[in-house]
KOLDO-783935 format. One record per residue: residue number from 0; x, y, z of N, C-alpha, C in turn. Coordinates in steps of 0.02 Angstrom, whole numbers, plus 32768, in hexadecimal, padded with zeros to 4 digits. Atoms other than C-alpha are relative to their C-alpha. Example, Ala and Ser with C-alpha at 12.3 -4.5 7.8 and 13.67 -1.06 7.14 Angstrom:
2
SITE,i,n_x,n_y,n_z,ca_x,ca_y,ca_z,c_x,c_y,c_z
SITE,0,802D,7FC5,8000,8267,7F1F,8186,802D,803C,8000 $
SITE,1,7FD6,7FC5,7FFD,82AC,7FCB,8165,7FD9,8037,8025 $
//
This chain:
319
SITE,i,n_x,n_y,n_z,ca_x,ca_y,ca_z,c_x,c_y,c_z
SITE,0,8032,8006,7FC7,1592,AB50,C207,7FC1,7FDB,7FE5 $
SITE,1,8038,8024,801B,1507,AB13,C196,8007,7FB6,7FF9 $
SITE,2,7FF2,8044,8009,155F,AA6E,C177,7FFC,7FDF,804A $
SITE,3,8003,801C,7FBA,156D,AA59,C239,7FBC,7FF7,8013 $
SITE,4,804A,8002,7FF1,14B5,AA7F,C251,7FDE,7FC6,7FDF $
SITE,5,801F,8035,8025,1485,AA05,C1CD,8015,7FBB,801A $
SITE,6,7FE7,8043,7FE3,14F3,A97A,C21A,7FDB,7FF6,8043 $
SITE,7,8021,8005,7FBC,14A3,A99C,C2C5,7FB8,7FE9,7FF7 $
SITE,8,8046,8012,8012,13F3,A991,C27A,7FFA,7FB9,7FEC $
SITE,9,8003,8046,8019,141E,A8E8,C22A,8013,7FD1,8039 $
SITE,10,7FE8,802E,7FC5,1469,A8A2,C2CE,7FD6,8008,803B $
SITE,11,802F,7FFD,7FC9,13DF,A884,C34A,801F,8000,8042 $
SITE,12,7FDB,8006,7FBF,1457,A851,C3D6,8024,8040,8011 $
SITE,13,7FDD,7FC0,7FF5,14BC,A8EE,C3C1,7FCF,8039,8016 $
SITE,14,8038,7FD1,7FEF,141B,A958,C3C7,7FEC,7FF8,8045 $
SITE,15,8018,8010,7FBB,13ED,A902,C468,8034,8018,8032 $
SITE,16,7FC9,7FE8,7FCE,1497,A924,C4B8,8001,8048,8003 $
SITE,17,7FFF,7FB8,8002,1494,A9DA,C484,7FC5,8018,802B $
SITE,18,803C,7FE6,7FDB,13E2,A9EC,C4CC,8009,7FFB,8048 $
SITE,19,7FFA,8007,7FB6,140C,A9A5,C576,803C,8025,801C $
SITE,20,7FC9,7FD4,7FEE,14B1,AA03,C579,7FE8,8045,800C $
SITE,21,801D,7FBC,7FF5,144E,AAA5,C565,7FD8,8003,803E $
SITE,22,8025,8004,7FC2,13DE,AA70,C5F4,8032,8005,803D $
SITE,23,7FCC,7FFE,7FCB,1478,AA50,C661,801D,8048,8008 $
SITE,24,7FE2,7FBB,7FFD,14C6,AAFB,C636,7FCB,8031,801C $
SITE,25,8034,7FD0,7FE7,141E,AB53,C656,7FF9,7FFB,8049 $
SITE,26,800B,800D,7FBA,140F,AB03,C6FD,803A,801F,802A $
SITE,27,7FC6,7FE7,7FDF,14C0,AB35,C72B,7FFD,804F,8001 $
SITE,28,8006,7FB6,8001,149F,ABE9,C6F8,7FCD,8019,8035 $
SITE,29,8036,7FF0,7FCE,13FD,ABF1,C760,801C,7FFA,8049 $
SITE,30,7FE7,8008,7FBE,1456,ABA8,C7FA,803A,802D,8011 $
SITE,31,7FC5,7FCE,7FF0,14EC,AC1B,C7E7,7FE5,8042,800D $
SITE,32,8023,7FC0,7FEF,1470,ACAE,C7E9,7FE4,7FFF,8045 $
SITE,33,8024,8007,7FC3,1414,AC69,C87E,802F,7FFB,803B $
SITE,34,7FCF,800B,7FC9,14B2,AC41,C8E5,8047,8015,7FE3 $
SITE,35,7FBD,7FEA,8013,155C,AC95,C8DB,8036,7FCA,800D $
SITE,36,7FD1,8032,7FEE,15AE,ABF7,C91A,7FFE,7FC3,7FCA $
SITE,37,8006,8039,802F,1573,AB88,C888,8039,7FFA,7FD1 $
SITE,38,7FC5,8003,8034,15FD,ABB6,C80A,8042,8007,8022 $
SITE,39,7FBF,8001,7FDF,1689,ABA2,C887,8023,7FBC,7FED $
SITE,40,7FDD,803D,8015,170F,AB1F,C861,7FED,7FC5,802E $
SITE,41,8010,8037,7FD2,16EC,AABB,C901,7FBA,7FE4,7FF4 $
SITE,42,8043,801B,800C,1632,AAB3,C8DE,7FF7,7FDA,7FC2 $
SITE,43,8003,8022,803D,1647,AA7F,C82A,8021,7FB8,8009 $
SITE,44,7FE5,8043,7FF1,16B9,A9F1,C867,7FD1,7FD8,8028 $
SITE,45,8031,8024,7FD7,1634,A9C3,C8E4,7FCB,7FE7,7FD4 $
SITE,46,8036,801A,802E,15B0,A9B8,C859,801A,7FC5,7FD9 $
SITE,47,7FE5,8039,8028,1624,A949,C7F3,8009,7FC3,802C $
SITE,48,7FF6,803C,7FD5,164A,A8DA,C88B,7FBC,7FE3,8010 $
SITE,49,8043,801B,7FF2,1591,A8CF,C8BA,7FE0,7FDC,7FC5 $
SITE,50,801F,801A,803C,1563,A8A9,C805,8021,7FBA,7FEF $
SITE,51,7FD5,8037,8013,15E8,A820,C7F7,7FDC,7FBF,800E $
SITE,52,8025,803B,7FEB,1587,A79C,C857,7FC4,7FF0,7FD5 $
SITE,53,8039,8005,8029,14EB,A7BE,C7F9,8010,7FEF,7FB8 $
SITE,54,7FEC,800E,8043,1541,A7BD,C753,8016,7FB9,7FF5 $
SITE,55,7FEB,8047,8007,1595,A714,C773,7FCB,7FCF,7FFF $
SITE,56,803A,8031,8003,14F6,A6BB,C79A,7FD1,800B,7FCA $
SITE,57,802C,7FEE,8039,1499,A717,C717,801A,7FDF,7FBC $
SITE,58,7FE4,8020,803A,1511,A6CC,C693,7FE4,7FBB,7FFD $
SITE,59,801B,8046,7FFE,14D9,A61B,C6C9,7FB5,8003,7FF0 $
SITE,60,8042,7FFB,8010,1424,A652,C6C7,7FF1,800D,7FB9 $
SITE,61,8009,7FEF,8046,1434,A698,C619,8006,7FC1,7FD5 $
SITE,62,7FF9,8040,8023,1473,A5EF,C5D8,7FC6,7FD3,8007 $
SITE,63,803A,802A,7FF6,13E3,A595,C626,7FC1,801E,7FE0 $
SITE,64,8038,7FDE,8024,1363,A617,C5E8,7FFE,7FF5,7FB4 $
SITE,65,7FFD,8008,804A,13A4,A606,C536,7FE4,7FBC,7FEC $
SITE,66,801A,8043,8010,137B,A54D,C53C,7FB3,7FF9,800E $
SITE,67,8049,8001,7FF0,12CA,A57B,C575,7FF0,7FE9,8043 $
SITE,68,800C,8016,7FBA,12E3,A54A,C62A,8001,803B,802E $
SITE,69,7FF2,7FCE,7FCE,12F9,A5A7,C6CB,801F,7FE0,803B $
SITE,70,7FDE,801D,7FC3,1363,A58D,C766,7FF3,8026,8040 $
SITE,71,8013,7FDC,7FC3,1317,A5C2,C80B,8029,7FE9,803F $
SITE,72,7FD7,8016,7FCB,1397,A565,C873,8042,8029,800B $
SITE,73,7FC3,7FD9,8000,1423,A5E2,C858,800E,801E,8045 $
SITE,74,7FF5,7FDE,7FC3,140C,A644,C8F6,8015,7FD0,8038 $
SITE,75,7FF2,8034,7FCB,1412,A5A6,C966,8043,7FE2,7FF3 $
SITE,76,7FBF,8021,8010,14AC,A565,C90A,8037,8035,8017 $
SITE,77,7FCD,7FCE,7FE8,1507,A60C,C932,8010,7FF1,804C $
SITE,78,7FF6,800E,7FBA,14EC,A5EA,C9EA,8020,7FBB,800A $
SITE,79,7FEA,8048,7FF9,1511,A52C,C9D7,804E,7FFE,7FFA $
SITE,80,7FB6,8002,8010,15C0,A546,C989,8029,8027,8035 $
SITE,81,7FDF,7FD8,7FCD,15F3,A5CE,CA01,8000,7FE0,8041 $
SITE,82,800A,801E,7FC0,15B3,A570,CA99,8030,7FC0,8002 $
SITE,83,7FD4,8040,8003,160F,A4CA,CA63,8049,8011,8002 $
SITE,84,7FBA,7FEF,8002,16B2,A51E,CA3C,8013,8018,8044 $
SITE,85,7FF1,7FE3,7FBD,16AB,A579,CAE4,8005,7FC7,802F $
SITE,86,7FFA,803A,7FCF,1689,A4D6,CB44,803F,7FDA,7FF3 $
SITE,87,7FC6,8022,8010,1717,A485,CAEA,8040,8022,8018 $
SITE,88,7FC8,7FD8,7FEB,1790,A510,CB12,8006,7FFF,8050 $
SITE,89,8001,8002,7FB7,1758,A512,CBCC,801E,7FBA,801A $
SITE,90,7FEC,8042,7FEC,177D,A455,CBCF,804C,7FF6,7FF3 $
SITE,91,7FB7,8005,800E,1831,A47A,CB97,8014,7FF5,7FBB $
SITE,92,7FF1,8008,8046,182A,A463,CADD,801E,8040,7FE5 $
SITE,93,7FE3,7FC7,801F,1895,A4D9,CA73,7FCF,802A,7FDB $
SITE,94,8034,7FD6,8023,183F,A56C,CA24,7FF0,7FEA,7FB8 $
SITE,95,800F,8016,8046,1857,A533,C96C,7FDA,7FBD,7FFF $
SITE,96,8023,803F,8003,181D,A480,C994,7FB5,8007,8017 $
SITE,97,8046,7FF3,7FE7,1784,A4C1,C9FA,7FD7,801F,7FC8 $
SITE,98,8027,7FE1,8034,1752,A533,C96C,7FEF,7FD3,7FC9 $
SITE,99,8009,802E,8039,1766,A4B1,C8E4,7FC9,7FC9,8013 $
SITE,100,802F,8032,7FEC,1706,A42C,C949,7FBD,801C,8008 $
SITE,101,8041,7FDE,7FF6,167E,A4A6,C97A,7FDB,8009,7FC0 $
SITE,102,801C,7FEC,8040,1665,A4DB,C8C5,7FE5,7FBD,7FE0 $
SITE,103,8014,803E,801F,1662,A424,C888,7FC1,7FE4,801C $
SITE,104,803C,801D,7FDF,15E1,A3EA,C904,7FC2,8029,7FF2 $
SITE,105,803B,7FD6,800D,1572,A482,C8E5,7FED,7FF8,7FB8 $
SITE,106,8010,800B,8048,1580,A463,C82A,7FD5,7FC5,7FF4 $
SITE,107,8029,803C,800A,152B,A3B8,C83F,7FB8,8016,8004 $
SITE,108,8046,7FED,8001,148B,A419,C85D,7FED,800D,7FB7 $
SITE,109,8013,7FF8,8048,148E,A44E,C7A8,7FFC,7FBF,7FD9 $
SITE,110,8006,8042,8023,14AE,A399,C771,7FBF,7FE0,8013 $
SITE,111,8042,801E,7FEB,1418,A35E,C7D5,7FC7,8023,7FDA $
SITE,112,8033,7FDF,8023,13B1,A3E7,C789,7FF9,7FEF,7FB7 $
SITE,113,7FFE,8013,8047,13E6,A3BD,C6D9,7FE3,7FBB,7FF0 $
SITE,114,8015,8045,8008,13C7,A303,C6EF,7FB5,7FF8,800B $
SITE,115,8044,8003,7FF1,131C,A319,C739,7FD7,8020,7FC7 $
SITE,116,8022,7FDD,8039,12EA,A392,C6AD,8002,7FDD,7FC0 $
SITE,117,7FF5,8021,8045,132D,A330,C61A,7FE2,7FBC,8004 $
SITE,118,8013,8042,8003,1311,A27F,C64F,7FC2,7FE8,8022 $
SITE,119,803E,8010,7FDF,1282,A284,C6C8,7FCA,802B,7FE2 $
SITE,120,8032,7FD6,8025,122B,A303,C658,7FD8,802E,802D $
SITE,121,8020,7FD2,7FCE,1200,A378,C6E9,800B,8048,7FE8 $
SITE,122,7FF8,7FB8,8014,11E2,A433,C6C9,803D,8021,8026 $
SITE,123,7FCA,7FDF,7FE1,127C,A49E,C6EE,7FEA,8029,803D $
SITE,124,8018,7FD6,7FCB,1216,A513,C75D,7FF7,7FD6,8040 $
SITE,125,8010,802D,7FC8,11DC,A486,C7CD,803F,7FE3,8020 $
SITE,126,7FC0,801D,7FED,1286,A42D,C7D5,8029,802F,8029 $
SITE,127,7FD3,7FD4,7FDD,12EC,A4C6,C800,7FE0,8023,803D $
SITE,128,8024,7FE7,7FC3,1266,A508,C87B,800E,7FCE,8035 $
SITE,129,7FF7,8034,7FCD,1277,A45F,C8D3,8044,7FFF,801A $
SITE,130,7FBB,8000,7FEB,1333,A45E,C8D5,8014,803D,8028 $
SITE,131,7FF8,7FC4,7FDA,1331,A513,C910,7FF0,7FF5,8049 $
SITE,132,8014,800C,7FBB,12CF,A4DD,C9A8,8027,7FD0,8023 $
SITE,133,7FD6,8034,7FE5,1332,A440,C9C4,8044,801B,801C $
SITE,134,7FBF,7FEA,7FF1,13DB,A494,C9C0,7FFB,8038,8037 $
SITE,135,800A,7FCB,7FCB,139C,A52A,CA29,7FF9,7FDC,8043 $
SITE,136,800E,8025,7FC2,135F,A4AA,CAAB,8048,7FDC,801A $
SITE,137,7FC1,8021,7FEE,1409,A44D,CAA7,8030,8036,801E $
SITE,138,7FD6,7FCA,7FE4,1466,A4F5,CAC1,7FEF,800D,8049 $
SITE,139,8015,7FEE,7FBC,13FF,A517,CB5D,8008,7FC6,8030 $
SITE,140,7FF8,803D,7FD4,1407,A460,CB9E,8049,7FF9,8015 $
SITE,141,7FBA,800C,7FF2,14C3,A458,CB94,8020,8034,802D $
SITE,142,7FE5,7FCB,7FDB,14DE,A4FB,CBE9,7FD6,8016,803C $
SITE,143,8032,7FE8,7FCE,1444,A50A,CC5A,7FF0,8047,7FF8 $
SITE,144,8013,7FB8,8012,142B,A5B1,CC00,8035,8031,801B $
SITE,145,7FC8,7FD3,7FE6,14CD,A5F6,CC4B,8038,8004,7FD1 $
SITE,146,7FC6,7FF5,802E,1557,A640,CBDD,803C,7FDA,8017 $
SITE,147,7FC3,8021,7FF3,15F7,A5D9,CBD3,8038,8034,8008 $
SITE,148,7FCD,7FCD,7FF2,167F,A648,CC1F,8042,7FDE,8010 $
SITE,149,7FBE,8017,7FF0,1738,A638,CC4B,8027,7FE8,7FC4 $
SITE,150,7FDC,800F,8041,1775,A633,CB95,8045,801C,8001 $
SITE,151,7FBD,7FE2,8004,182D,A651,CB6C,7FFE,8043,7FE0 $
SITE,152,8000,7FBA,801B,1850,A708,CB48,8016,8002,7FB4 $
SITE,153,7FEC,7FFE,8042,18A1,A6DC,CAA4,7FCC,7FF8,7FCD $
SITE,154,8039,800F,802C,17FB,A6A9,CA5C,7FDF,8040,7FE6 $
SITE,155,801F,7FC2,8011,17C5,A75F,CA56,801A,801E,7FBF $
SITE,156,7FE3,7FE4,803E,1836,A781,C9C1,7FD3,7FFA,7FC3 $
SITE,157,802A,800E,803A,17BA,A730,C949,7FCA,8036,7FF6 $
SITE,158,8037,7FCF,8004,172D,A7AA,C971,8014,8046,800E $
SITE,159,7FED,7FBD,7FEA,178D,A839,C9BA,8041,801B,7FE3 $
SITE,160,7FC2,7FE9,801B,182E,A840,C958,7FF9,8026,7FC3 $
SITE,161,8002,7FDB,803D,1856,A8A8,C8BD,803D,7FF7,7FD8 $
SITE,162,7FC5,8005,8032,18C4,A8A1,C823,7FF9,8040,7FD5 $
SITE,163,7FFB,7FC4,802B,18F9,A942,C7CB,7FC5,802F,8013 $
SITE,164,8035,7FCD,7FE8,1876,A9A5,C833,7FBA,7FE5,7FF9 $
SITE,165,8044,801B,8008,17E2,A935,C803,7FFD,7FC5,802F $
SITE,166,800C,8039,7FD4,1795,A8BD,C883,8003,7FBF,7FD9 $
SITE,167,7FF5,8040,8020,17BD,A806,C85D,7FBB,7FE3,7FE7 $
SITE,168,8041,8019,801C,1702,A7D7,C84D,7FEE,801E,7FC0 $
SITE,169,800E,7FE2,8040,16F5,A855,C7C0,802A,7FE4,7FC9 $
SITE,170,7FD2,8022,8032,1789,A805,C766,7FDE,7FBA,7FEE $
SITE,171,8020,8041,800F,1730,A75D,C77B,7FBF,8007,7FD6 $
SITE,172,803E,7FF3,8026,168B,A7A5,C739,8013,800A,7FB6 $
SITE,173,7FEE,7FF2,8043,16E4,A7E9,C69D,801C,7FBF,7FDE $
SITE,174,7FE4,803B,801F,1743,A744,C681,7FCB,7FCC,7FF1 $
SITE,175,8039,8030,800E,16A6,A6D7,C690,7FD4,8017,7FC7 $
SITE,176,8029,7FE2,8037,1646,A750,C61D,8025,7FEF,7FBE $
SITE,177,7FDA,800F,803D,16D0,A73B,C59A,7FFD,7FB4,7FEC $
SITE,178,7FFF,8046,8010,16D8,A680,C5AA,7FBC,7FE8,7FE6 $
SITE,179,8044,8018,8012,161C,A663,C5A0,7FE7,8023,7FC1 $
SITE,180,8010,7FDE,8041,1607,A6E4,C514,8020,7FD9,7FC6 $
SITE,181,7FDD,8025,8037,1689,A686,C4B1,7FDF,7FBB,7FF8 $
SITE,182,8020,8040,8005,1636,A5E0,C4D5,7FBE,8004,7FD8 $
SITE,183,8041,7FF8,8024,158D,A620,C499,8007,8017,7FB7 $
SITE,184,7FF9,7FE5,8044,15CE,A679,C3FC,802E,7FDD,7FD3 $
SITE,185,7FCA,8019,8028,1662,A617,C3C5,800A,7FB5,8000 $
SITE,186,7FF8,8048,7FF7,164B,A55F,C3F2,7FC2,7FDA,7FEA $
SITE,187,8041,802A,8010,15D3,A4D2,C3B9,7FD4,7FFA,8039 $
SITE,188,8029,8005,7FC7,1596,A4C4,C468,7FD0,803F,8007 $
SITE,189,802B,7FBC,8001,1557,A57E,C45E,7FC7,7FF5,7FD0 $
SITE,190,8032,800A,8032,14FD,A550,C3BF,7FCA,7FCE,8015 $
SITE,191,802B,8031,7FEA,14B0,A4B7,C40E,7FD2,801C,803D $
SITE,192,8029,7FE2,7FCD,1473,A520,C4A3,7FCA,802D,7FE3 $
SITE,193,8031,7FD6,8021,141C,A59B,C431,7FCE,7FD5,7FD7 $
SITE,194,802D,802C,8028,13D5,A50F,C3C4,7FCF,7FDA,802D $
SITE,195,802C,8024,7FD0,1391,A4B0,C45E,7FC6,8030,8018 $
SITE,196,8032,7FD1,7FE7,1335,A54E,C494,7FD3,801A,7FC6 $
SITE,197,802A,7FE5,8037,12F5,A582,C3E7,7FCD,7FCF,7FEB $
SITE,198,802E,8035,8017,12A9,A4DC,C3B0,8022,7FBD,8010 $
SITE,199,7FDB,803B,7FE5,12DD,A443,C414,7FF6,7FC4,7FCF $
SITE,200,8009,803A,802B,1290,A3C7,C39A,8029,8007,7FBF $
SITE,201,7FD4,7FF4,8039,12E7,A416,C305,8049,7FF2,800F $
SITE,202,7FB7,8009,7FEA,138A,A414,C366,800F,7FB2,8006 $
SITE,203,7FFA,804C,7FFB,1372,A357,C38B,8007,7FE2,7FB9 $
SITE,204,7FFC,801C,8043,1353,A333,C2D3,803D,8013,7FDB $
SITE,205,7FC3,7FE9,8023,13EE,A394,C2A1,803F,7FD8,8023 $
SITE,206,7FC9,802B,7FE0,1456,A318,C311,801E,8021,803E $
SITE,207,7FE8,7FE4,7FC1,146C,A38A,C3AA,7FE6,7FD6,8039 $
SITE,208,8017,8024,7FC4,146C,A32D,C44F,7FE6,8033,8032 $
SITE,209,8020,7FCA,7FD8,13F3,A3A5,C4A4,8002,7FED,8049 $
SITE,210,8000,8012,7FBA,13F1,A33A,C544,8042,8013,8021 $
SITE,211,7FBD,7FF1,7FE4,14AD,A350,C563,8006,804B,8006 $
SITE,212,7FF8,7FB5,8003,14A1,A409,C530,7FD9,8023,803B $
SITE,213,802C,7FE3,7FCA,1414,A42E,C5AF,801E,7FF1,8045 $
SITE,214,7FE1,8010,7FC1,1468,A3CF,C63B,8042,802C,800D $
SITE,215,7FC7,7FD5,7FF6,150A,A42F,C61D,7FF1,8047,8014 $
SITE,216,800B,7FBA,7FEC,14B8,A4DB,C62B,7FEA,8006,8045 $
SITE,217,8011,7FFF,7FB8,146E,A4AD,C6D1,8040,7FF6,802E $
SITE,218,7FC1,8007,7FD5,151D,A472,C70E,8025,8040,7FFC $
SITE,219,7FE0,7FC0,8005,1565,A514,C6CC,7FE2,8034,8032 $
SITE,220,8024,7FCB,7FD7,14DE,A579,C728,8013,7FF3,8049 $
SITE,221,7FEE,800E,7FBA,1502,A51E,C7CE,8046,8011,800F $
SITE,222,7FB7,7FEF,7FF6,15C1,A530,C7B8,8007,804A,8006 $
SITE,223,7FF8,7FB7,7FFE,15B2,A5EB,C799,7FE2,8019,8044 $
SITE,224,801C,7FEC,7FBD,1541,A5FC,C835,802F,7FEC,8039 $
SITE,225,7FD5,8011,7FCB,15BE,A59D,C89C,803F,802C,8003 $
SITE,226,7FCB,7FCC,7FFA,1648,A615,C866,7FEA,8041,8020 $
SITE,227,801F,7FC5,7FE0,15D6,A6A3,C899,7FFD,7FF4,804C $
SITE,228,8002,8011,7FB9,15BF,A64D,C941,803F,8006,8022 $
SITE,229,7FBD,7FFD,7FE3,1679,A63F,C95E,8012,804D,800A $
SITE,230,7FF4,7FB7,7FFB,1689,A700,C938,7FD9,801C,8039 $
SITE,231,8028,7FE3,7FCB,15F9,A726,C9AD,8018,7FEF,8046 $
SITE,232,7FE8,8016,7FBF,1641,A6BF,CA3B,8046,8023,800E $
SITE,233,7FBF,7FDD,7FF7,16ED,A70D,CA22,7FFA,8048,8013 $
SITE,234,8008,7FBB,7FEB,16AB,A7BD,CA2A,7FEC,800B,8047 $
SITE,235,8017,7FF9,7FBB,1658,A7A3,CAD2,802B,7FD5,802F $
SITE,236,7FD3,802C,7FD9,16DC,A722,CB0C,7FD5,7FCF,8030 $
SITE,237,802A,802E,7FDD,1651,A6AA,CB41,7FD3,7FDB,7FCF $
SITE,238,8032,8024,802A,15DF,A624,CAFA,7FBC,800F,8016 $
SITE,239,8042,7FED,7FEC,1534,A66B,CAFD,7FCF,7FCF,7FDF $
SITE,240,802D,8032,8018,14B2,A5E2,CAEA,7FC3,8022,7FD8 $
SITE,241,8037,7FDA,8024,1430,A668,CAA9,801D,8028,7FC5 $
SITE,242,7FE1,7FD9,8039,14AD,A6B8,CA2D,7FE1,7FEF,7FBD $
SITE,243,8016,8009,8041,1464,A6D0,C985,7FB4,7FF3,7FF8 $
SITE,244,804A,800A,800A,13AB,A6B6,C9AC,7FE2,8039,7FDC $
SITE,245,8021,7FCD,802B,1347,A715,C92A,802A,8015,7FC6 $
SITE,246,7FD7,7FE5,8035,13D8,A731,C8B7,7FEE,7FE5,7FBD $
SITE,247,8013,801F,8043,138D,A6BB,C833,7FD2,8033,7FDB $
SITE,248,802D,7FCB,8020,130F,A749,C813,802B,8036,7FDD $
SITE,249,7FD5,7FCD,8022,139B,A7C6,C7F2,801D,7FE3,7FC3 $
SITE,250,7FE4,8020,803B,13E7,A745,C77B,7FD0,8000,7FC5 $
SITE,251,8039,7FFF,8035,1342,A737,C719,7FF7,8049,7FE5 $
SITE,252,800C,7FBB,8016,132C,A7F4,C716,803F,8016,7FD6 $
SITE,253,7FC6,7FEE,8024,13E2,A813,C6DD,8000,7FE3,7FB9 $
SITE,254,7FFF,8026,8043,13D3,A791,C653,7FCC,801C,7FD2 $
SITE,255,8038,7FE6,802C,132A,A7D4,C611,8010,8048,7FEA $
SITE,256,7FED,7FBC,8011,1360,A88B,C61C,8038,7FFF,7FCD $
SITE,257,7FCA,8007,802A,13FD,A854,C5BE,7FEF,7FE3,7FB8 $
SITE,258,8014,8018,8042,1397,A80E,C52B,7FF0,7FB8,7FFA $
SITE,259,8012,804A,8002,137D,A756,C558,7FB9,7FF6,8005 $
SITE,260,8046,800D,8007,12D4,A714,C529,7FEB,7FC8,8030 $
SITE,261,801C,8030,7FD1,126E,A6B2,C5AA,7FE3,7FC5,7FDA $
SITE,262,8019,8038,8029,122F,A649,C516,8038,7FD7,7FE5 $
SITE,263,7FC5,802A,8018,12DD,A60B,C4EF,8018,8014,7FBC $
SITE,264,7FE2,7FF6,803E,134F,A613,C457,8022,8043,7FF7 $
SITE,265,7FE4,7FC1,800A,138A,A6C6,C472,801E,8020,8040 $
SITE,266,7FDF,7FE2,7FC8,1408,A71C,C4E4,8049,800C,7FF5 $
SITE,267,7FBA,7FF3,8008,14B3,A764,C4F2,8020,800F,8045 $
SITE,268,7FE0,7FF9,7FBE,1531,A760,C581,8014,804B,800E $
SITE,269,7FED,7FBB,7FF3,156E,A812,C56C,7FC2,802B,8010 $
SITE,270,803F,7FDE,7FEC,14BA,A84F,C576,7FEE,7FF1,8047 $
SITE,271,800B,8012,7FBE,14A7,A7ED,C616,802E,8028,8032 $
SITE,272,7FD3,7FD6,7FD7,1542,A847,C65C,7FE6,8042,800B $
SITE,273,801B,7FBA,7FF9,14F4,A8F0,C639,7FC2,8000,8027 $
SITE,274,803B,8006,7FD7,1450,A8B6,C685,800F,7FFC,8046 $
SITE,275,7FEC,800B,7FBA,14AD,A885,C722,8015,8044,801C $
SITE,276,7FE5,7FBC,7FE9,1500,A930,C729,7FC4,802E,8009 $
SITE,277,803F,7FD6,7FF5,1451,A97F,C716,7FE2,7FF2,8040 $
SITE,278,801D,8013,7FBF,140F,A91A,C7AB,802F,801C,803B $
SITE,279,7FD0,7FED,7FC9,14AF,A942,C811,7FFE,804F,8005 $
SITE,280,8006,7FB3,8000,14A4,AA00,C7E2,7FC1,8016,8020 $
SITE,281,8043,7FEE,7FE5,13ED,AA05,C813,8003,7FF8,8049 $
SITE,282,7FFD,800D,7FB7,140C,A9B9,C8C0,802D,8033,8020 $
SITE,283,7FD3,7FD3,7FE1,14A1,AA28,C8E0,7FE6,8047,8000 $
SITE,284,801B,7FBE,8005,144E,AACA,C8A3,7FC6,800A,802F $
SITE,285,8037,7FF9,7FD4,13B3,AAA8,C909,8019,8002,804A $
SITE,286,7FE1,7FFF,7FBE,1421,AA88,C9A4,801B,8048,800F $
SITE,287,7FE3,7FBB,7FFA,147B,AB31,C988,7FC4,8032,800C $
SITE,288,803A,7FD3,7FFB,13CE,AB84,C97A,7FDD,7FF7,803F $
SITE,289,8021,800F,7FC0,139A,AB3B,CA23,7FC0,7FDA,7FF8 $
SITE,290,803C,8023,8006,130F,AACF,C9DC,8002,7FBD,8026 $
SITE,291,8001,803A,7FD4,12DF,AA44,CA55,800B,7FBE,7FD9 $
SITE,292,7FF3,8041,8021,1312,A991,CA31,7FC2,7FDF,7FEA $
SITE,293,8040,8020,800E,125E,A95E,CA33,7FE0,801E,7FBB $
SITE,294,8019,7FDE,803A,122E,A9DD,C9AD,8029,7FEE,7FC4 $
SITE,295,7FD6,8012,8033,12C4,A9AC,C949,7FEC,7FBE,7FDF $
SITE,296,8015,8040,8019,1284,A8FA,C93C,7FC1,8007,7FD7 $
SITE,297,803E,7FF1,8028,11DF,A93F,C8FD,8016,8018,7FB9 $
SITE,298,7FE9,7FE2,8040,123A,A9A3,C877,8022,7FCE,7FD3 $
SITE,299,7FDF,8031,8027,12A5,A914,C842,7FD2,7FCF,7FE2 $
SITE,300,8035,8028,8018,120B,A8A7,C835,7FDE,801A,7FC3 $
SITE,301,8021,7FDD,8038,11BD,A928,C7C4,802E,7FFD,7FC3 $
SITE,302,7FCF,8007,803A,125D,A927,C755,7FF8,7FBB,7FE1 $
SITE,303,8005,8046,801D,124B,A86A,C743,7FC3,7FF9,7FD8 $
SITE,304,8041,8006,8025,1197,A878,C711,8002,8026,7FBD $
SITE,305,7FF6,7FD7,803E,11BD,A902,C692,802B,7FD9,7FCC $
SITE,306,7FD1,8024,802A,1251,A89C,C64D,7FD9,7FC6,7FDF $
SITE,307,8026,803A,801D,11E2,A802,C634,7FC9,8016,7FCE $
SITE,308,8033,7FE6,802F,1155,A86C,C5E8,801F,8018,7FBF $
SITE,309,7FE2,7FEA,8040,11CB,A8B6,C56A,8019,7FC4,7FD6 $
SITE,310,7FEE,803C,8024,120D,A807,C542,7FC6,7FE2,7FDE $
SITE,311,803C,801F,801D,115D,A7CD,C522,7FE9,802B,7FC4 $
SITE,312,8014,7FD9,8036,113A,A861,C4B1,802F,7FF4,7FC3 $
SITE,313,7FD2,8015,8036,11D6,A839,C44B,7FF3,7FC0,7FE3 $
SITE,314,8012,8041,8017,11A2,A784,C441,7FC1,8005,7FCF $
SITE,315,803B,7FF9,8029,10F8,A7B3,C3FC,800B,8023,7FC1 $
SITE,316,7FE8,7FE2,803B,1149,A829,C383,8021,7FD7,7FCB $
SITE,317,7FDB,8031,802E,11BA,A7A3,C33E,7FCF,7FD1,7FDE $
SITE,318,8032,802B,801F,111E,A736,C321,7FDB,8023,7FC8 $
//
């Protein structure tokens, strides 16, 4: 036991994971006491399902934050991919082709973000705030603010189907978590992402193409948001132009709660997954307790501020 404790003390990432896991478990205990329905099988599956979209976009946000940037366009991209795929299906395109084409077009938002940030030297906050507004406007213009309906019933399998008792979006969440955890921890690209966020000048001097690295993380971010958009549209069987609005804040909160630094150079995908489950559990538990949706937004906003405050304290401590 002493050896295990010594190992944990030496491994800061493991300490971070254990800390947020304790927070998640504590929340689940509190909500199970507050509501007898919380620890039922159906409700736990609901928590996992609701957390899946947040987790998927938070993975992309984590990659961006590690490089020292931020992506505020995620929420709009969710609506963009779901709306485009829905329009393609209504026009007679097959489900697989509509999904692929919708994701590809939505992913170009990330490419535009990356190019403007890297080559035009514009601040990530300003660029992604601008593309958030542009894409949101496009969503509303193409649909006149009306959801795209009349989708084929087979489309619902993506967001409403299950495998071995687990919803398909949860499997997608776990698969993407594994893939991007592997990329960050086991590949040269992962090393380049961390290096670009830790000290971009040193990374350039060591031969890393930081421009390509940063463009790639914004492409990944938009691609993951487009997948979340497909899941969202599938669950409600319609293309909602306003789907995902505000989800970029959940992504930032999940990433920071999971140990990602807003200053760049630090973050883990598994921590982001747990952070997403914390946000999902909080929303679900408050719903079961009958807390109004308006007050929930206030409380989640407070969680975001606290998470950023803790991140700032850690940063000052490291200095």
